[in-house]
C-alpha positions in Angstrom: 116.4 101.1 139.2 116.1 103.8 141.9 113.7 101.6 143.9 116.3 98.7 144.0 118.9 101.1 145.2 116.6 102.3 148.0 116.0 98.8 148.9 119.6 97.9 148.9 120.4 101.0 151.0 117.9 100.0 153.7 119.0 96.4 153.8 122.6 97.5 153.8 122.0 99.7 156.9 120.0 96.8 158.7 122.9 94.5 158.0 125.5 96.8 159.4 123.4 97.5 162.5 123.0 93.8 163.0 126.7 93.3 162.7 127.4 95.9 165.3 124.9 94.3 167.7 126.4 90.8 167.2 129.9 92.2 167.9 128.6 93.9 170.9 126.9 90.8 172.1 130.0 88.7 171.4 132.1 91.2 173.4 129.7 91.1 176.3 129.7 87.3 176.3 133.6 87.2 176.0 133.8 89.5 178.9 131.5 87.4 181.1 133.8 84.2 180.3 136.9 86.3 181.0 135.7 87.7 184.3 134.5 84.3 185.4 137.9 82.7 184.7 139.5 85.5 186.8 137.2 85.2 189.6 137.9 81.5 189.9 141.5 82.4 190.7 141.2 85.6 192.7 137.7 85.2 194.1 134.3 86.9 193.3 133.7 90.3 194.6 131.0 90.4 197.3 128.8 93.0 195.6 126.9 92.0 192.5 127.0 95.6 191.4 130.8 95.4 191.3 130.7 92.2 189.3 128.3 93.8 186.7 130.4 97.0 186.5 133.5 94.9 185.8 131.7 92.9 183.2 130.6 96.1 181.4 134.0 97.7 181.4 135.7 94.6 180.1 132.9 94.1 177.5 133.2 97.7 176.3 137.1 97.4 176.2 136.8 94.2 174.1 134.2 95.9 171.9 136.3 98.8 171.1 139.4 96.6 170.5 137.4 94.6 167.9 136.3 97.9 166.3 139.7 99.3 166.1 141.0 96.1 164.6 138.2 96.3 161.9 138.9 99.8 161.3 142.7 99.1 160.8 141.6 96.3 158.4 139.4 98.7 156.4 142.0 101.5 156.6 144.5 99.3 154.8 142.0 98.7 152.0 141.2 102.4 151.9 144.8 103.2 151.6 145.2 100.6 148.9 142.2 102.1 146.9 143.6 105.7 147.2 147.1 104.4 146.1 145.5 102.8 143.0 143.6 106.0 142.3 146.7 108.1 142.6 148.7 105.8 140.4 146.0 105.8 137.8 146.0 109.6 137.8 149.8 109.7 137.4 149.6 107.5 134.4 146.8 109.5 132.9 148.9 112.7 133.4 151.8 111.1 131.5 149.5 110.2 128.6 148.7 106.6 129.3 144.9 106.5 129.0 144.6 102.7 129.0 144.3 102.6 132.8 141.2 101.1 134.3 140.4 100.9 138.1 138.6 97.8 139.2 135.3 98.5 140.8 134.8 95.6 143.0 131.4 95.2 144.6 131.3 95.9 148.4 129.1 93.7 150.5 128.7 96.3 153.2 128.7 99.3 151.1 131.6 100.8 153.0 133.4 102.0 149.9 130.5 103.6 148.1 132.2 107.1 148.1 135.3 105.6 146.4 133.1 103.9 143.7 132.1 107.4 142.4 135.7 108.4 142.3 136.8 105.1 140.5 133.9 105.5 137.9 134.9 109.1 137.3 138.6 108.2 136.8 137.6 105.4 134.4 135.2 107.8 132.4 137.9 110.4 132.2 140.5 107.9 130.9 137.9 106.6 128.2 137.2 110.1 127.1 140.9 111.1 126.9 141.7 108.0 125.1 138.9 108.8 122.5 140.0 112.4 122.1 143.7 111.1 121.6 142.5 108.8 118.9 140.6 111.4 117.3 143.5 113.9 117.5 145.9 111.3 115.9 143.3 110.6 113.2 142.9 114.2 112.5 146.7 114.8 112.1 147.0 111.8 109.9 144.0 112.9 107.7 145.3 116.5 107.5 148.9 115.3 106.6 147.2 113.0 103.9 145.1 115.7 102.5 148.0 118.3 102.3 150.5 115.8 101.0 148.4 114.7 98.0 148.2 118.1 96.4 151.7 119.1 97.3 153.0 116.0 95.6 151.0 117.0 92.4 152.2 120.5 92.5 155.8 119.5 93.0 155.7 116.9 90.2 154.1 119.0 87.7 156.4 122.1 88.6 159.4 119.9 88.0 157.8 118.8 84.6 157.4 122.4 83.4 161.2 122.8 83.4 161.2 120.4 80.3 161.8 122.5 77.2 160.2 119.7 75.2 156.8 120.4 76.3 154.2 121.8 74.0 152.1 124.8 74.8 149.1 122.7 75.3 150.9 120.3 77.7 152.4 123.4 79.6 148.8 125.0 80.0 147.4 121.6 81.2 150.2 121.3 83.9 149.6 124.8 84.9 145.9 124.2 85.2 146.5 121.2 87.6 148.9 123.2 89.6 146.3 126.1 89.9 143.6 123.4 90.8 145.7 121.8 93.5 146.6 125.2 94.9 142.9 126.0 95.2 142.3 122.7 96.9 145.0 123.6 99.5 143.4 127.0 100.1 140.0 125.4 100.4 141.3 122.8 103.0 142.9 125.5 105.0 139.8 127.7 104.9 137.5 124.7 106.0 139.9 123.7 108.8 139.9 127.3 110.1 136.1 127.4 109.8 135.6 124.2 111.6 138.1 125.3 114.3 136.2 128.6 114.9 132.8 126.8 115.0 134.0 124.4 117.7 134.9 127.1 120.1 132.2 126.7 122.7 132.1 130.4 123.9 132.0 132.0 120.5 128.8 134.0 120.0 127.2 134.5 116.5 125.0 137.3 115.4 121.4 136.1 115.3 118.7 137.8 113.3 115.3 137.0 111.9 115.1 136.4 108.0 113.3 134.8 105.3 114.7 131.3 104.9 113.1 130.7 101.6 114.6 133.8 100.2 118.0 132.7 101.4 117.7 129.1 99.8 116.5 130.7 96.6 119.7 133.0 96.4 121.9 130.1 97.0 120.3 128.2 94.1 120.7 131.1 91.8 124.4 131.7 92.8 125.1 128.0 92.0 123.3 128.3 88.6 126.6 127.9 86.5 127.3 124.6 88.3 124.0 122.9 87.8 123.5 124.4 84.4 126.8 123.1 83.2 125.7 119.6 83.9 122.2 120.0 82.6 120.7 119.4 86.1 117.1 120.4 86.7 116.7 122.1 90.1 113.0 122.1 91.4 112.1 124.4 94.2 109.2 123.9 96.5 109.7 126.7 99.0 107.0 127.8 101.6 107.3 131.2 103.1 109.1 130.6 106.3 110.9 132.9 108.9 113.6 131.7 111.2 116.1 133.3 113.7 119.7 132.4 113.1 123.1 133.3 111.8 122.5 134.1 108.1 126.2 133.8 107.0 126.4 130.3 108.7 123.1 128.9 107.3 124.1 130.0 103.8 127.0 127.6 104.1 124.7 124.7 104.9 122.5 125.2 101.9 125.4 125.9 99.5 127.3 122.8 100.8 124.4 120.4 100.4 123.4 121.7 97.0 126.9 121.6 95.8 127.3 118.0 96.9 124.1 117.1 95.2 125.3 118.7 91.9 128.6 116.8 92.3 127.0 113.4 92.6 124.0 113.9 90.4 124.5 112.6 86.8 124.0 114.9 83.8 120.4 115.7 83.1 119.6 114.6 86.6 117.2 116.3 89.0 117.6 118.0 92.4 114.6 119.1 94.5 114.7 121.5 97.4 111.8 121.9 99.7 111.0 124.1 102.6 108.1 123.6 105.0 107.0 124.7 108.4 106.3 121.6 110.6 105.3 122.5 114.2 108.0 124.7 115.7 110.7 123.8 113.0 111.6 124.9 109.5 112.3 121.6 107.6 114.5 121.7 104.7 115.2 118.8 102.3 117.7 118.5 99.5 116.9 115.5 97.3 118.7 114.1 94.2 118.6 111.2 92.0 122.5 110.7 92.1 124.7 107.9 92.9 123.5 107.6 96.5 125.2 106.6 99.7 125.6 103.1 101.0 124.1 102.2 104.4 127.5 101.7 105.9 128.8 105.1 104.8 125.8 106.9 106.2 127.0 106.2 109.7 130.1 108.3 109.1 129.5 111.0 106.5 129.4 113.8 109.1 132.9 112.9 110.5 135.9 114.9 109.6 137.6 113.8 106.3 135.3 110.9 105.8 134.6 110.4 102.0 131.8 108.0 101.0 133.1 107.9 97.4 136.9 108.4 97.8 137.9 108.2 94.2 135.4 110.5 92.9 135.8 112.9 95.7 139.4 113.3 95.3 139.0 114.1 91.6 136.4 116.8 92.5 138.7 118.3 95.0 136.6 117.4 98.1 138.4 117.1 101.5 135.6 115.4 103.5 135.0 118.5 105.8 132.0 119.9 104.1 129.4 117.9 105.9 131.3 118.2 109.3 131.0 121.9 109.0 127.3 121.6 107.9 126.6 119.3 111.0 128.3 121.8 113.4 126.4 124.8 112.0 123.1 122.9 112.4 124.0 121.9 116.0 124.8 125.6 116.9 121.3 126.4 115.8 120.0 123.5 118.0 118.7 121.7 115.0 119.1 118.2 113.4 120.4 116.9 110.2 119.6 113.4 108.8 120.4 111.5 105.6 118.2 108.9 103.8 119.9 107.2 100.8 120.3 104.0 98.8 123.2 103.3 96.3 122.2 104.2 92.9 118.8 105.6 93.9 119.7 109.2 95.1 120.1 110.9 98.5 117.8 113.1 100.7 119.3 115.3 103.4 116.7 116.7 105.9 117.6 119.7 108.1 115.3 120.8 110.9 115.9 124.4 112.3 113.9 125.7 115.2 111.8 128.7 114.2 
């Protein structure tokens, strides 16, 4: 591609030089015809030097007149381009991100500098449009996630006013209100956490620690959850040290493990492995749960996306957990991938630089 650009640049310069020579030649020829016509009326000067000097002067004058006319023509086009750029910027400043400037090919390359500006404006409009779409989706998703538990709390709180409720029903309604309140609190905490992680200039305390010990601690802390479902958790942890933010990485393993527990059936199996491969610590969290479809795998790290919407809602998920995991892994300059088939389980693989 660079070679073609260089070739085009050379050919373009040759073409421009050729055009200037042609205009100069045409001006000289035109001056000769004009002076000959004048000489036929007023007579030819006796000195050849004077004839040649007059021809040169007239030719130069014609050449500059032609160049001025061409310059005025290009100037009008330049003004039109600048006007369109200013108009596009004005629309963008008012929130209209659908603008698109036309980048018409230039035969002589005289507007090459404007092409860069036009492409930059178009790129800025596309990015702002994408960000606006994300903002609207974010507001819509937050509103939906907040509205659902608020509706439940309001409905069951009203039902508690009834004097005909039994103690069992009253306790059941109170449990639902308490659960929905916890869900709202968790949603708020996750939103604040995600917001803090996305601040580019924020710094985290990094230190060196045993990653296998951290993962083992997370599994032990989650014992009530996986024991309650009779899930077997197998650990294959090599001795690996990494440098990172301990508090953040704990959230990664905790979130992935809790997701596996949530979507693994009773008496199922979850396997966590840790290996050192090259300059990376590679952690896998594998289960034999319900799995994730190929279409859902493309979006599971997006905010509020729920692969199993009905079950996630019952479990109190907000669709932010994997977004937080992805952001923490990115902060550590690592990667996270997913491999899964519906009904055959899921494997999350995290690679963290040592």
